[in-house]
C-alpha positions as CSV (number, residue, x, y, z in Angstrom):
1,K,-36.8,59.4,70.5
2,V,-37.7,55.7,71.0
3,N,-35.1,54.5,68.6
4,T,-32.5,56.8,70.3
5,L,-33.2,55.0,73.7
6,A,-32.9,51.6,72.1
7,V,-29.6,52.5,70.5
8,S,-28.3,54.0,73.8
9,T,-29.3,50.8,75.6
10,H,-27.4,48.9,73.0
11,R,-24.3,51.0,73.7
12,I,-24.7,50.8,77.4
13,V,-24.9,47.0,77.6
14,N,-22.2,46.6,75.0
15,S,-24.4,44.4,72.9
16,V,-24.9,41.8,75.6
17,H,-28.6,42.1,76.7
18,S,-30.0,41.0,79.9
19,T,-33.6,39.7,80.1
20,A,-34.6,43.2,81.3
21,T,-32.8,45.1,78.6
22,S,-34.0,42.8,75.8
23,S,-37.7,43.2,77.1
24,F,-37.1,47.0,77.1
25,I,-35.9,46.8,73.4
26,R,-38.9,44.7,72.4
27,A,-41.2,47.3,74.1
28,C,-39.6,50.1,72.4
29,M,-40.0,48.4,69.0
30,A,-43.6,47.5,69.8
31,F,-44.4,51.1,70.7
32,C,-43.0,52.1,67.2
33,Y,-45.0,49.4,65.4
34,I,-48.1,50.7,67.1
35,T,-47.7,54.4,66.8
36,I,-46.2,54.8,63.3
37,P,-49.5,54.2,61.4
38,S,-50.8,57.2,63.0
39,L,-48.7,59.4,61.1
40,E,-50.1,60.9,57.9
41,H,-47.2,61.1,55.4
42,P,-46.3,57.9,53.6
43,L,-42.8,58.7,53.1
44,Q,-42.4,59.5,56.8
45,K,-44.0,56.3,57.7
46,L,-41.7,54.4,55.5
47,Q,-38.6,56.0,56.8
48,L,-39.5,55.3,60.3
49,Y,-40.3,51.7,59.7
50,I,-37.0,51.1,58.1
51,L,-35.3,52.9,61.0
52,C,-37.2,50.9,63.5
53,A,-36.2,47.8,61.8
54,Q,-32.5,48.6,61.7
55,T,-32.7,49.5,65.3
56,A,-34.4,46.2,66.2
57,Y,-31.7,44.3,64.0
58,L,-28.9,46.1,65.8
59,N,-30.2,44.9,69.2
60,Q,-30.6,41.4,67.9
61,S,-34.4,41.4,68.2
62,L,-35.0,39.7,64.9
63,S,-38.8,39.2,65.2
64,Q,-39.4,42.8,66.0
65,G,-37.3,43.8,63.0
66,L,-39.4,41.6,60.8
67,Q,-42.6,43.1,62.3
68,N,-41.6,46.5,61.3
69,T,-40.7,45.7,57.8
70,M,-44.1,44.3,57.0
């Protein structure tokens, strides 16, 4: 759901983020980075990390994308 919010935000702002929307995207990606380790299945974790990194890159949040791939 968090990735859906981030992609919807990207669509709404037409790829031109304001300070508020870019902060929102970073918060969404940070939420993913914090909550994914609580999952039990390794494959599910990997898939979600990749999805979050792709969402971060889509929203031009490179540091958050790199954080999700480590």
